[in-house]
Each structure stands twice: as C-alpha cells, then as structure tokens.
C-alpha positions as CSV (number, residue, x, y, z in Angstrom):
1,X,-0.2,-0.1,-0.1
2,X,1.4,3.4,-1.1
3,X,1.9,5.5,1.9
4,X,0.4,8.9,2.4
5,X,2.3,12.0,3.8
6,X,0.9,14.9,5.9
7,X,2.8,18.0,6.2
8,X,2.0,20.4,9.2
9,X,3.3,23.2,11.2
10,X,4.7,22.8,14.4
11,X,2.4,25.1,16.1
12,X,-0.3,22.8,15.6
13,X,1.3,20.2,17.4
14,X,1.7,22.5,20.4
15,X,-2.0,23.0,21.2
16,X,-3.1,19.4,21.0
17,X,-2.4,18.5,24.6
18,X,-4.1,21.3,26.4
19,X,-2.1,22.9,29.7
20,X,0.7,20.5,29.5
21,X,3.2,21.9,27.3
22,X,2.4,25.5,26.2
23,X,5.5,24.9,23.9
24,X,5.1,28.4,22.4
25,X,5.1,29.9,25.9
26,X,6.8,27.8,28.3
27,X,9.7,26.5,26.4
28,X,10.7,29.8,24.8
29,X,13.5,30.9,27.2
30,X,14.3,27.3,28.4
31,X,17.9,26.5,27.9
32,X,18.9,23.2,27.1
33,X,20.5,21.9,30.2
34,X,21.1,18.3,29.3
35,X,22.6,16.6,26.3
36,X,19.7,13.8,26.2
37,X,16.0,14.8,26.7
38,X,14.2,13.5,29.8
39,X,11.6,11.5,28.2
40,X,8.6,9.9,30.1
41,X,7.8,7.3,29.0
42,X,11.0,6.1,27.8
43,X,10.6,4.8,24.3
44,X,11.6,1.1,23.6
45,X,14.2,1.8,21.4
46,X,16.1,5.3,21.3
47,X,19.4,6.4,19.6
48,X,20.7,9.8,20.1
49,X,22.3,11.3,17.1
50,X,23.2,14.9,18.1
51,X,21.8,16.2,15.0
52,X,19.3,18.5,16.2
53,X,16.7,20.0,13.9
54,X,16.3,23.7,14.0
55,X,12.7,24.5,13.5
56,X,12.5,28.0,12.5
57,X,12.0,28.2,8.7
58,X,12.0,24.6,8.2
59,X,8.5,23.7,9.1
60,X,7.8,21.9,5.7
61,X,10.6,19.5,6.6
62,X,8.4,18.5,9.5
63,X,6.6,15.4,7.9
64,X,4.3,12.7,9.2
65,X,3.2,9.7,7.2
66,X,0.4,6.9,7.8
67,X,2.3,3.8,6.4
68,X,1.0,0.2,5.9
69,X,3.4,-1.4,8.3
70,X,5.8,-0.9,11.0
71,X,8.3,-3.8,10.5
72,X,10.2,-3.3,13.7
73,X,7.1,-3.2,15.5
74,X,5.4,-6.6,17.0
75,X,2.6,-5.7,19.2
76,X,0.1,-2.7,19.5
77,X,0.8,-1.4,16.1
78,X,-2.1,0.7,16.3
79,X,-0.5,3.0,19.0
80,X,3.1,2.3,17.5
81,X,5.6,5.0,15.8
82,X,8.8,5.6,14.1
83,X,10.5,9.0,14.5
84,X,13.5,10.0,12.7
85,X,15.1,13.3,13.6
86,X,18.4,14.9,12.1
87,X,19.6,18.1,11.1
88,X,17.6,18.1,7.6
89,X,14.3,16.8,8.7
90,X,11.8,15.6,11.4
91,X,9.8,12.4,10.1
92,X,7.2,10.8,12.0
93,X,5.4,7.7,10.6
94,X,2.8,5.4,12.0
95,X,0.0,2.7,10.9
96,X,-3.0,5.0,12.3
97,X,-3.3,8.6,13.3
98,X,-3.5,7.2,16.9
99,X,0.1,6.1,16.4
100,X,0.7,9.7,14.9
101,X,-0.8,11.4,18.0
102,X,1.4,9.3,20.5
103,X,4.6,10.4,18.6
104,X,3.9,14.0,18.6
105,X,3.7,13.8,22.3
106,X,7.6,12.5,22.2
107,X,8.4,15.4,19.7
108,X,7.1,18.0,22.1
109,X,9.2,16.5,24.8
110,X,12.2,16.5,22.4
111,X,11.7,20.2,21.7
112,X,13.9,22.6,23.7
113,X,15.3,26.3,23.1
114,X,19.1,27.3,23.0
115,X,20.3,30.7,22.4
116,X,16.5,31.9,21.7
117,X,16.0,29.2,18.9
118,X,13.7,26.1,19.0
119,X,15.3,22.7,18.2
120,X,14.2,19.1,17.9
121,X,16.7,16.7,19.7
122,X,18.2,14.3,17.0
123,X,17.4,10.8,17.5
124,X,16.0,7.5,15.9
125,X,13.0,6.1,17.9
126,X,11.0,3.2,17.3
127,X,8.4,2.9,20.2
128,X,5.1,1.0,21.1
129,X,3.2,0.5,24.1
130,X,3.9,-2.9,26.1
131,X,0.2,-3.0,27.4
132,X,-3.1,-2.4,25.1
133,X,-4.9,-0.3,28.2
134,X,-3.1,2.2,30.1
135,X,-5.7,3.9,32.2
136,X,-6.2,6.4,35.1
137,X,-9.5,6.4,37.0
138,X,-11.0,9.1,39.3
139,X,-14.0,8.7,41.8
140,X,-16.5,11.3,41.0
141,X,-19.3,9.3,43.0
142,X,-17.7,10.4,46.2
143,X,-16.5,13.7,45.3
144,X,-17.7,15.8,42.3
145,X,-14.9,17.1,40.0
146,X,-15.8,19.9,37.5
147,X,-15.5,19.4,33.7
148,X,-12.3,21.9,34.0
149,X,-10.6,19.8,36.7
150,X,-11.3,16.7,34.8
151,X,-9.9,18.1,31.4
152,X,-6.9,19.2,33.1
153,X,-6.3,15.4,34.2
154,X,-7.0,14.2,30.7
155,X,-4.6,16.6,29.2
156,X,-2.0,15.0,31.1
157,X,-3.0,11.5,30.3
158,X,-2.8,12.6,26.5
159,X,0.6,14.0,27.0
160,X,2.0,11.1,28.6
161,X,0.3,8.4,26.3
162,X,-2.7,7.1,28.6
163,X,-5.4,5.7,26.6
164,X,-8.1,4.8,29.0
165,X,-10.2,7.1,31.3
166,X,-12.0,5.2,33.9
167,X,-14.8,7.2,35.0
168,X,-16.4,6.0,38.3
169,X,-19.6,8.1,38.2
170,X,-22.1,6.7,40.9
171,X,-21.1,5.7,44.5
172,X,-23.1,5.9,47.8
173,X,-22.6,9.4,48.2
174,X,-24.1,10.4,44.6
175,X,-25.2,9.3,41.2
176,X,-23.6,12.1,39.0
177,X,-24.6,11.3,35.6
178,X,-28.1,12.9,34.5
179,X,-30.8,10.6,33.5
180,X,-33.7,12.4,31.5
181,X,-36.0,9.2,32.4
182,X,-35.2,9.1,36.0
183,X,-34.1,12.9,36.9
184,X,-34.7,12.1,40.7
185,X,-31.2,10.2,40.4
186,X,-29.1,13.4,40.3
187,X,-31.4,15.6,42.5
188,X,-29.9,17.3,45.5
189,X,-31.7,15.1,47.8
190,X,-30.3,11.7,46.5
191,X,-26.7,13.1,47.2
192,X,-25.1,13.1,50.3
193,X,-22.1,15.0,49.4
194,X,-21.9,18.0,46.7
195,X,-25.9,17.9,46.6
196,X,-27.1,19.1,43.2
197,X,-23.6,18.6,41.4
198,X,-23.9,16.1,38.6
199,X,-22.7,16.0,34.9
200,X,-25.7,16.6,32.5
201,X,-25.5,14.5,29.4
202,X,-24.2,17.5,27.4
203,X,-21.5,17.6,29.8
204,X,-20.9,13.6,29.5
205,X,-20.8,14.1,25.7
206,X,-18.3,17.0,26.1
207,X,-16.0,14.6,28.0
208,X,-16.4,11.7,25.7
209,X,-15.4,13.8,23.0
210,X,-12.7,15.7,24.9
211,X,-11.3,12.0,25.4
212,X,-11.8,10.8,22.0
213,X,-10.0,13.9,20.4
214,X,-6.9,13.0,22.3
215,X,-7.3,8.9,21.5
216,X,-8.5,8.2,24.9
217,X,-11.4,5.8,25.5
218,X,-13.7,6.8,28.4
219,X,-15.2,3.9,30.5
220,X,-18.2,4.9,32.6
221,X,-18.9,2.7,35.5
222,X,-22.4,2.4,37.3
223,X,-21.1,0.5,40.3
224,X,-23.7,-2.0,41.2
225,X,-25.3,-3.5,43.2
226,X,-23.0,-2.4,46.3
227,X,-21.9,1.2,46.4
228,X,-25.8,2.3,45.5
229,X,-26.9,4.2,48.5
230,X,-27.7,7.3,46.1
231,X,-29.4,4.9,43.8
232,X,-31.8,3.5,46.5
233,X,-32.3,7.0,48.1
234,X,-33.6,8.3,44.7
235,X,-36.2,5.4,44.4
236,X,-36.9,4.8,48.1
237,X,-35.7,1.2,48.0
238,X,-34.7,-0.6,51.1
239,X,-32.9,-3.2,49.0
240,X,-31.2,-3.9,45.8
241,X,-33.4,-7.3,45.6
242,X,-36.5,-5.1,45.0
243,X,-38.0,-6.1,41.8
244,X,-38.3,-2.4,40.8
245,X,-34.7,-2.5,40.5
246,X,-34.1,-4.4,37.3
247,X,-36.2,-2.5,34.9
248,X,-34.6,0.9,36.1
249,X,-30.9,-0.4,35.4
250,X,-31.9,-1.8,32.1
251,X,-33.3,1.6,31.3
252,X,-30.3,3.4,32.3
253,X,-28.1,1.1,30.5
254,X,-30.0,1.8,27.2
255,X,-30.1,5.6,27.9
256,X,-26.5,5.5,28.3
257,X,-25.8,3.5,25.1
258,X,-28.1,5.6,23.1
259,X,-26.1,8.8,24.2
260,X,-22.7,7.6,22.6
261,X,-21.9,5.4,19.8
262,X,-19.9,2.2,20.5
263,X,-17.0,3.1,18.8
264,X,-16.3,5.8,21.0
265,X,-17.7,4.2,24.4
266,X,-17.1,0.4,23.8
267,X,-16.8,-0.7,27.4
268,X,-19.3,-0.2,30.3
269,X,-18.0,-1.2,33.8
270,X,-20.8,-2.6,36.1
271,X,-18.7,-2.7,39.3
272,X,-20.3,-5.7,41.2
273,X,-17.5,-5.2,44.0
274,X,-18.0,-5.1,47.9
275,X,-21.5,-6.0,48.4
276,X,-21.2,-6.4,52.3
277,X,-24.8,-6.2,53.3
278,X,-27.9,-7.8,53.2
279,X,-29.6,-4.8,51.5
280,X,-26.9,-4.9,48.7
281,X,-27.5,-8.5,47.5
282,X,-29.1,-8.3,44.1
283,X,-32.2,-10.3,43.2
284,X,-31.4,-13.6,41.5
285,X,-30.7,-13.1,37.8
286,X,-30.3,-9.2,38.0
287,X,-26.8,-9.1,37.3
288,X,-27.2,-11.6,34.6
289,X,-29.9,-9.3,32.9
290,X,-27.9,-6.2,33.3
291,X,-24.8,-8.1,31.5
292,X,-26.9,-9.0,28.9
293,X,-28.4,-5.6,28.1
294,X,-25.0,-4.2,27.9
295,X,-24.2,-6.8,25.3
296,X,-27.5,-6.2,23.6
297,X,-26.3,-2.8,23.1
298,X,-22.7,-3.9,21.5
299,X,-20.6,-3.0,24.2
300,X,-18.3,-5.1,26.4
301,X,-18.7,-5.5,30.1
302,X,-16.1,-5.0,32.7
303,X,-16.4,-6.0,36.6
304,X,-14.5,-5.9,39.5
305,X,-12.7,-8.7,40.9
306,X,-13.2,-9.7,44.0
307,X,-16.9,-9.2,43.1
308,X,-20.3,-10.9,42.5
309,X,-20.2,-14.2,40.4
310,X,-22.0,-14.0,37.3
311,X,-22.8,-17.5,36.2
312,X,-24.0,-16.6,32.8
313,X,-21.0,-14.2,32.2
314,X,-18.5,-15.9,29.8
315,X,-16.8,-13.0,28.3
316,X,-16.5,-10.0,30.3
317,X,-13.1,-8.2,31.3
318,X,-12.1,-8.6,34.7
319,X,-10.6,-5.6,36.8
320,X,-8.5,-6.8,39.8
321,X,-8.7,-4.6,42.7
322,X,-7.1,-6.4,45.5
323,X,-4.4,-9.1,46.1
324,X,-7.4,-11.4,46.5
325,X,-8.6,-10.7,43.2
326,X,-8.3,-13.6,40.6
327,X,-9.2,-13.2,36.9
328,X,-12.1,-15.4,35.9
329,X,-10.5,-18.1,34.0
330,X,-10.2,-17.7,30.4
331,X,-11.4,-13.8,30.7
332,X,-9.3,-11.0,29.7
333,X,-8.3,-8.9,32.7
334,X,-7.0,-5.4,33.9
335,X,-4.6,-4.9,36.9
336,X,-5.4,-2.4,39.3
337,X,-4.1,-4.0,42.5
338,X,-1.3,-2.2,43.9
339,X,-1.8,1.1,42.5
340,X,-4.4,3.0,44.6
341,X,-3.0,6.7,45.0
342,X,-5.3,7.3,48.1
343,X,-3.0,4.6,50.0
344,X,0.2,6.0,48.8
345,X,2.5,8.7,49.9
346,X,4.4,10.4,47.2
347,X,7.7,9.2,47.9
348,X,7.4,5.6,48.7
349,X,4.3,5.5,46.5
350,X,6.2,6.4,43.2
351,X,8.9,3.5,44.1
352,X,6.0,1.2,44.4
353,X,4.4,2.1,41.2
354,X,7.7,2.0,39.4
355,X,8.5,-1.4,40.6
356,X,4.9,-3.0,40.5
357,X,4.8,-5.5,37.4
358,X,1.5,-4.7,35.7
359,X,-0.1,-8.2,35.2
360,X,3.1,-10.0,36.4
361,X,4.3,-9.8,32.9
362,X,6.6,-7.6,30.9
363,X,3.9,-6.9,28.3
364,X,0.4,-7.6,27.6
365,X,-1.2,-10.6,25.6
366,X,-4.6,-12.0,24.7
367,X,-5.6,-11.9,28.3
368,X,-3.3,-9.5,30.2
369,X,-4.8,-6.3,28.9
370,X,-2.8,-3.7,31.2
371,X,-3.5,-1.8,34.1
372,X,-5.7,1.4,35.3
373,X,-4.1,3.7,38.1
374,X,-7.0,4.5,40.5
375,X,-7.6,7.6,42.7
376,X,-10.3,6.5,45.1
377,X,-10.5,9.6,47.5
378,X,-13.2,8.2,49.7
379,X,-13.2,11.0,52.0
380,X,-15.3,14.3,51.7
381,X,-13.0,17.2,50.5
382,X,-13.3,20.9,50.9
383,X,-12.3,21.8,47.6
384,X,-12.8,19.7,44.4
385,X,-9.0,20.4,43.8
386,X,-7.7,18.9,46.9
387,X,-7.9,15.5,45.3
388,X,-5.1,16.5,43.3
389,X,-3.2,18.3,46.1
390,X,-3.9,15.5,48.8
391,X,-3.0,12.4,46.5
392,X,0.3,12.0,44.5
393,X,-1.8,12.3,41.3
394,X,0.7,13.8,38.8
395,X,3.9,12.1,40.1
396,X,2.0,8.5,40.2
397,X,0.5,9.5,36.6
398,X,3.9,10.0,35.0
399,X,5.2,6.9,36.8
400,X,2.5,4.7,35.6
401,X,3.0,6.1,32.1
402,X,6.7,4.7,32.1
403,X,5.6,1.3,33.4
404,X,2.4,0.8,31.3
405,X,4.0,1.8,28.2
406,X,7.6,0.5,28.5
407,X,6.8,-2.4,30.8
408,X,9.0,-4.1,33.6
409,X,11.1,-6.5,32.0
410,X,12.5,-7.8,35.3
411,X,10.4,-10.3,37.6
412,X,11.3,-9.2,41.1
413,X,8.4,-10.1,42.8
414,X,7.3,-7.9,45.8
415,X,10.9,-7.3,46.9
416,X,10.9,-3.6,46.1
417,X,7.3,-2.6,46.6
418,X,8.2,-1.4,50.1
419,X,11.9,-0.5,50.0
420,X,14.5,0.4,47.3
421,X,17.1,-1.8,46.2
422,X,20.6,-1.3,47.2
423,X,22.7,1.1,45.2
424,X,25.0,-1.5,43.7
425,X,21.7,-3.1,42.3
426,X,21.3,-2.3,38.6
427,X,17.6,-1.7,39.6
428,X,18.4,1.2,41.9
429,X,20.5,2.7,39.1
430,X,17.3,2.4,36.9
431,X,15.0,3.9,39.3
432,X,17.6,6.9,39.9
433,X,17.7,7.6,36.3
434,X,13.9,7.5,36.1
435,X,13.8,10.0,39.1
436,X,16.1,12.2,37.5
437,X,13.7,12.3,34.6
438,X,10.8,12.9,37.0
439,X,11.9,15.9,38.5
440,X,12.9,17.3,35.5
441,X,9.3,17.0,34.2
442,X,8.2,18.3,37.5
443,X,10.3,21.6,37.0
444,X,9.6,22.0,33.2
445,X,5.9,21.4,32.9
446,X,4.0,21.2,36.4
447,X,4.7,24.7,37.5
448,X,1.5,25.8,39.3
449,X,0.1,22.3,39.5
450,X,0.7,20.0,42.4
451,X,3.3,17.6,41.7
452,X,4.6,16.5,45.3
453,X,7.9,14.6,44.5
454,X,11.5,15.6,45.3
455,X,14.8,13.3,44.4
456,X,15.2,10.8,47.5
457,X,17.8,8.2,46.4
458,X,20.6,10.3,47.9
459,X,19.7,10.0,51.6
460,X,21.0,7.0,53.3
461,X,19.6,6.0,56.9
462,X,20.8,3.4,59.7
463,X,18.1,1.7,61.4
464,X,18.6,0.9,65.0
465,X,16.3,-1.6,66.9
466,X,13.5,-2.6,67.2
467,X,13.9,-2.3,70.9
468,X,11.5,-2.8,73.9
469,X,10.7,0.2,76.1
470,X,13.9,-0.4,78.4
471,X,16.3,-0.9,75.6
472,X,14.9,2.3,74.0
473,X,15.9,4.3,77.1
474,X,19.1,2.7,77.1
475,X,19.6,3.6,73.3
476,X,19.1,7.3,74.1
477,X,21.3,7.3,76.9
478,X,24.2,6.0,75.0
479,X,26.3,8.6,73.1
480,X,26.1,6.8,69.8
481,X,23.9,4.0,70.2
482,X,26.5,1.7,68.3
483,X,26.8,-0.7,71.2
484,X,23.1,-1.3,71.1
485,X,21.1,-3.6,68.8
486,X,21.6,-2.6,65.3
487,X,19.6,-4.3,62.5
488,X,22.3,-4.1,59.8
489,X,25.4,-2.2,58.9
490,X,23.9,-1.6,55.5
491,X,22.4,1.7,54.5
492,X,18.6,2.0,53.6
493,X,17.7,4.7,51.3
494,X,14.9,7.0,50.6
495,X,12.7,10.1,51.9
496,X,10.3,7.7,53.4
497,X,11.0,4.3,54.8
498,X,8.4,1.6,55.5
499,X,9.9,-0.2,58.8
500,X,7.1,-2.6,58.2
501,X,4.7,-2.1,55.5
502,X,1.0,-2.0,56.0
503,X,0.0,-4.3,53.3
504,X,2.8,-6.8,54.0
505,X,5.2,-6.2,51.4
506,X,8.7,-7.0,52.3
507,X,10.5,-4.5,54.1
508,X,12.8,-4.4,57.1
509,X,11.2,-5.8,59.9
510,X,9.1,-8.9,60.6
511,X,8.4,-7.6,64.3
512,X,4.9,-6.2,64.8
513,X,5.9,-3.5,67.3
514,X,8.7,-1.9,69.0
515,X,10.6,1.2,68.7
516,X,13.1,1.7,66.0
517,X,15.7,4.8,65.8
518,X,16.7,6.0,62.5
519,X,20.0,8.2,62.0
520,X,21.7,10.0,59.1
521,X,23.8,13.1,58.7
522,X,23.3,16.2,56.5
523,X,26.1,18.4,55.3
524,X,25.3,22.0,54.6
525,X,27.6,24.6,53.1
526,X,26.6,27.4,55.5
527,X,24.4,27.9,58.6
528,X,20.7,28.0,57.5
529,X,16.9,27.4,58.3
530,X,15.4,24.8,55.6
531,X,12.1,23.4,55.2
532,X,11.7,19.6,55.8
533,X,9.0,17.0,55.1
534,X,8.5,15.2,58.1
535,X,5.8,12.6,58.8
536,X,5.3,9.2,60.6
537,X,1.9,8.0,59.3
538,X,0.8,9.2,55.7
539,X,-3.0,8.9,56.5
540,X,-4.7,7.4,53.7
541,X,-7.3,9.3,51.9
542,X,-9.7,6.4,52.5
543,X,-12.1,5.2,55.1
544,X,-11.8,8.0,57.7
545,X,-8.5,8.2,59.1
546,X,-7.5,4.7,59.3
547,X,-5.0,3.8,62.1
548,X,-6.5,6.6,64.1
549,X,-7.5,8.5,66.3
550,X,-5.4,11.3,64.9
551,X,-2.9,12.7,67.3
552,X,-3.3,15.3,69.9
553,X,-1.4,18.8,70.0
554,X,2.0,18.0,71.0
555,X,2.3,14.8,69.2
556,X,3.9,13.8,65.8
557,X,1.5,10.9,65.9
558,X,-0.2,8.7,68.7
559,X,2.8,6.3,69.0
560,X,4.8,9.5,70.3
561,X,7.6,9.6,67.8
562,X,10.4,12.1,68.0
563,X,12.5,14.3,65.9
564,X,16.1,15.5,67.0
565,X,18.5,17.7,64.6
566,X,21.9,18.2,66.6
567,X,20.5,16.9,69.5
568,X,17.5,19.6,69.6
569,X,14.0,18.5,69.4
570,X,12.0,19.3,66.6
571,X,8.2,20.1,67.3
572,X,5.2,18.7,65.6
573,X,2.8,21.0,63.5
574,X,-0.2,22.6,65.4
575,X,-2.8,20.6,64.3
576,X,-6.0,22.1,62.8
577,X,-8.1,18.9,63.7
578,X,-6.4,17.1,66.6
579,X,-7.8,13.9,67.9
580,X,-10.0,12.8,65.2
581,X,-11.4,9.3,65.3
582,X,-11.1,6.8,62.8
583,X,-14.7,7.1,61.4
584,X,-14.3,10.5,60.5
585,X,-14.8,10.5,56.7
586,X,-17.0,13.3,56.5
587,X,-14.4,15.8,57.9
588,X,-12.0,17.0,55.1
589,X,-8.3,16.3,55.2
590,X,-6.6,19.5,56.0
591,X,-2.8,19.1,57.1
592,X,-2.6,15.5,58.1
593,X,0.3,14.6,55.5
594,X,3.6,15.8,55.4
595,X,3.1,16.7,51.4
596,X,0.0,18.9,51.7
597,X,0.8,20.9,55.0
598,X,3.2,23.7,55.6
599,X,6.8,22.0,55.7
600,X,8.6,21.9,59.1
601,X,11.6,24.2,59.5
602,X,14.8,22.9,60.9
603,X,18.0,24.7,61.5
604,X,21.2,23.2,59.8
605,X,24.8,24.5,60.8
606,X,27.8,24.8,58.5
607,X,29.1,21.4,58.1
608,X,27.6,18.1,59.1
609,X,24.4,17.8,61.0
610,X,23.1,14.8,63.0
611,X,19.6,13.7,62.5
612,X,18.1,11.2,64.8
613,X,14.4,9.9,64.7
614,X,12.4,7.8,67.3
615,X,9.6,5.7,65.4
616,X,7.6,3.5,67.8
617,X,4.8,1.5,66.6
618,X,2.1,-0.3,68.4
619,X,-1.6,-0.3,69.6
620,X,-4.2,0.8,67.0
621,X,-1.4,2.4,64.6
622,X,-1.5,1.2,61.1
623,X,1.6,2.1,59.2
624,X,5.1,1.6,60.7
625,X,7.2,4.4,58.6
626,X,8.6,7.8,58.7
627,X,9.5,10.5,56.3
628,X,12.0,13.1,56.8
629,X,13.9,15.0,53.8
630,X,14.8,18.6,53.1
631,X,12.8,20.4,50.7
632,X,13.1,24.0,48.9
633,X,9.6,25.7,48.3
634,X,9.0,26.6,44.5
635,X,5.8,28.3,44.0
636,X,3.1,25.4,44.3
637,X,5.7,22.5,44.7
638,X,9.0,21.8,46.3
639,X,12.4,21.0,44.9
640,X,15.6,19.7,46.1
641,X,17.5,22.1,48.5
642,X,20.7,23.1,46.7
643,X,24.1,22.3,48.4
644,X,23.2,19.7,50.6
645,X,25.2,16.4,50.8
646,X,23.9,13.0,52.5
647,X,26.1,10.4,53.8
648,X,25.8,7.5,56.2
649,X,28.3,8.6,58.6
650,X,30.1,11.8,59.5
651,X,33.3,12.2,57.5
652,X,36.2,14.4,58.7
C-alpha cells in the first residue's frame, strides 16, 4: 500500500495536549541543560545522534506519514510510531492517526530552546506500548469534579500516552450522571455530598469527545449492586433485591448507550464489588440481565474482582482491585491491584508504582490487557482540587505512564514494593535515572500544578532496633547507640522508609511492634534554616483516618515519635483537627500529611548535622514508617535543597 504523507506546522502540534506543554510559551527561554532529553515514558528503542533539527523556517521539513506497516514493531501497532530526527528533517511514521498522536507527544518532549532558537533533539526512535490498556481512574461518585478539573487531568494523560479514562460516576454519596427518564437520580436529595452537582448528558458528551480527540477511551462505571446508597435513596428502595431495580437499571443502560456510539464508548463497567450487606445483595438474575443488556447494546462488560459471581457471564473483562482478586478463567483482565493513589504517600508511592509489574508480565497478551491507576479519594473534600493536592496524582500518573508503556522486564516479585534496592543493584540505578527524569518534568511542565515529589535516592539511613521500652531508653542514654542492637550495617535509602509495610510487602522488619531509631547525617555549606517534609504515618485518604485516632496537639503521631536535629528536639505542627477518630470521613483532610501541609523548619549548621528519629509502633497504629527530607519551596511545589550532601556517617 502506498504511504500517505501529511505536512504540518509545529504550532499545530503545540496545542493538541492542552495545558501540559505550552510549547510556544513555556519552552521559549528554556535553555538546553542536558544532552539527552528526559523522556517519559522512555521509548522502547532510542538512539541519540546529536543532529538537532532547527525549527525556525523549516516547518515544511516536519513530516508525518501514515504507512501500511511498521516492520520493527510486533505488538500494539495501532499506537506505535517511528520517529527520525536529524539536522535536515523530522519524520514521524505510524500505521494510524492514533500512532501519529503518540509520536507527537514525544516530539514535544524533544523540543528545547537554545540561544533563543527552538530545536528538536536528534534521534531515531522506534516505539510501541507494552500494554493495550493504560488507564487512569477518578471517583467522582464520592466527590464531584468539574469538567475543567477533569480536562486538566485528561490533558496530562494524553501527554503521557495514556489511552483509557475510567470514569467512576456513581457511588454511595452520589449518582453523578443525569438521566432524562429518572431525574431523581441526580437530585440534591439523593446526594449526601456535593448535592446538586452532577454531569448533564451534554457534559458527558463533551467529556467523551474531549477524550476521543486525544485518542483516550472513556469507560463509564455504574457501580452496582453495592455502592448504591444514592440509587436507593432516589427510588426509596430498601434493598437492591427489590423487583423495581432491574427495569430501572436496564433503562439506564439503554439511555447511556443511546447517548454515545459504541466506537467512542465500547466498554461499560458494572462494578459488582464490595457487596457487604444484605440490602446490597441483588435479586437472582439481576446482574445476568444487566450484563445481557450491555451486550445487547454492542458494548463490552467490565467487572471488578473480587466481586459478585455472574454465572452466565463468559466474556466480561475482569478488573482486579486487590491481591485477593483473581481473573475469571479464560477472561481478559485489567490490573489495578497495587496502585491506589489514596493509599500512597508520594515518595514511597512512586517507588512502589515503578517496581509494580503490571499483570505480573513484561508486556500484555490476549488475556493481560494492561492496568488502570486509581484515585479513590473516599473522604469528603473541602475543595474539589484537594483531590489533586492531597493525593500524588501527577507524579503517580507519570510513573504509571513509564511502566504501562515501557513495561517492567525484570520479575522481582514484591521485593521492592516497600523498599528501594541497594545502590549497587542495577534496578536502583534504573530507578535513579527515572527519578532524575521525573523531577525534570516536575520543573518543566508542572509549575502551578501540585507535583509532590523530590529526589530521595541520595539520602541514607541507619536503622537501630527494634527495641522494647527499656532498650529504647538505654539507646538514648548512649552517646552513639553503636553498642546497642543494630539491624544491619547496611544503609537504607529514601525520603520515606517503611519499617514494616501496612500491606505486608517485604520491608525491614517482621516484628509487629517496638521502637526503631533512624539516623542520618546532612552536610550544609552554610548555617541555614531549611524546610523539611517530616511525617510518621501518611494517613490514607480512604475510610476515615485509618490507624487513628489522629494525634493530639504536641504529638507527631499517637505512638509518640520524636525528631532531633543536632540533639535539639523538633516540634510537631499545630494540628487543625487534633484527636479525630477513625470514622471521620465526612471531615475533610487539611494538614494531616507532610506533602500537603506547611513543611517543618529545621536549623542546619555549616558542616555536618546529625539527625535522629524515634519511630515507635504499636496499639491501633496502622503504618510503621517515617518521612524526613529537606525541601525547597518553589511556588506550588517543592524542589531539592541546593548544596546539601547526605552520607551514612560523619566524615572528617
């Protein structure tokens, strides 16, 4: 088949992905600071040739071609592309317009300014996604998000080669999608949070089209028969086994499918998870009928696992949401088991996402479709944008972009889901390379957008213990603690350390309680006061304040941890909501976690500074962990503090 060429001007490229790049605005004045661009996701194959293409006056030499075949690509050719950049031209080839779009995102990251001129970095790239589905999910059933906020996230998705937006549009607090036939579903009286906030059918179509223009498939989810309090309120139903439920749900499926063609909306998610109570149990045959109605409308069905068993269902796609979830035999599946942003603090969370092997495989196949990164902000929020501020959404999305597009070739099981590899391990060096690219993107593209991540691979800790109460006092009385129990002479790296992980991933201890001391040293070029992220729990934005109650004034945490810098105690914050109980999901988070409250100030003297943390665990506490890392305020975000050095011992 003869290839088809399309010539375009670069300015057309710059506006496709919305807020993210602002190439004409943001990259003017940016000077080239590194020889190799910091690409995310990293392409499957890339060779740098240093033959940079000068944009000015050469727009006609920027060419994209739809071609019949990409001989070097063996999987997922519809999103693959080949890009060649040298001093004479930029040539982008793909089998489909979708592949062209993916390649355009790479060109944007290759574009830089030097001496007031714009260039595209010289390279040869052959690229394709490891997985067919690379998605992101937002729960708008619990907390409404405006179209503007959703579009901002979709723009980031497009820029980082995501292709699926999972739209969890119903949950206990609200049914957020308008029904013309049943308007009571979105009435203020049916919603316990954000009453009166919902998406009109026109809004939904606008969102579908916004995604489609960016080659992203929107998957709407009606989560039934659990998570249906708003549904039951709307129809005054005592139980999901009421005979009135089935005809209503069938009508809603038809109404949804009549809104959008199946080429734009090929999937409908039906939930089926967490049916904990008798009033949530469906009548016999209800789920079979709803699944059949979805298929009758020409759409594919997705269901959660663990979830309700549907005996007649032989073809649905299984989405796994916990380690107990197993795909139905012979069914295709999507992996969402270890990637709930609401349970992750930014520092350890980025590492966990990076080392999580999607579908336990290096790439997808006929059954392993890929993964969807999930943001379940269960708790009520004061402001819709707190969902972005109080969860590591953007650093998490960029990390998931890397692993879902590139794939994780090495099978290391759960070894690095709660701790970093040792520095002499190649995996540590690969993560360090990714971390350098991640903070480069933070500084280039997320100014004014919450991006809570700083480099952490440079800070090393000694862990001493765990001690009982008497041993803990003895340790503090000793000048160095070296004669006391020390778990290892090795160093442990990271800004956040999980002493024992709350989900049981391999970390540093098997003990369930005790006191651990963590020590490190920081060298400062001058006497200075610096900001510091300090924390001892990371409260999940899920199910209230799990592991609560929240500490009282004067406490870092209910287990009474302590922080010393140069033998001087560092005081905890003055909390806005001290002492809150676990079941407090209707009280919004304000300052609970280190990355969305004002950082702690510490004093560093010129030269070496000793840091000691006391980290007890026991009682009702859920997470045995700590965070300590100096940060530099930079507008909305934070950066690394210039000039500091981190070592495992004081050097002369």
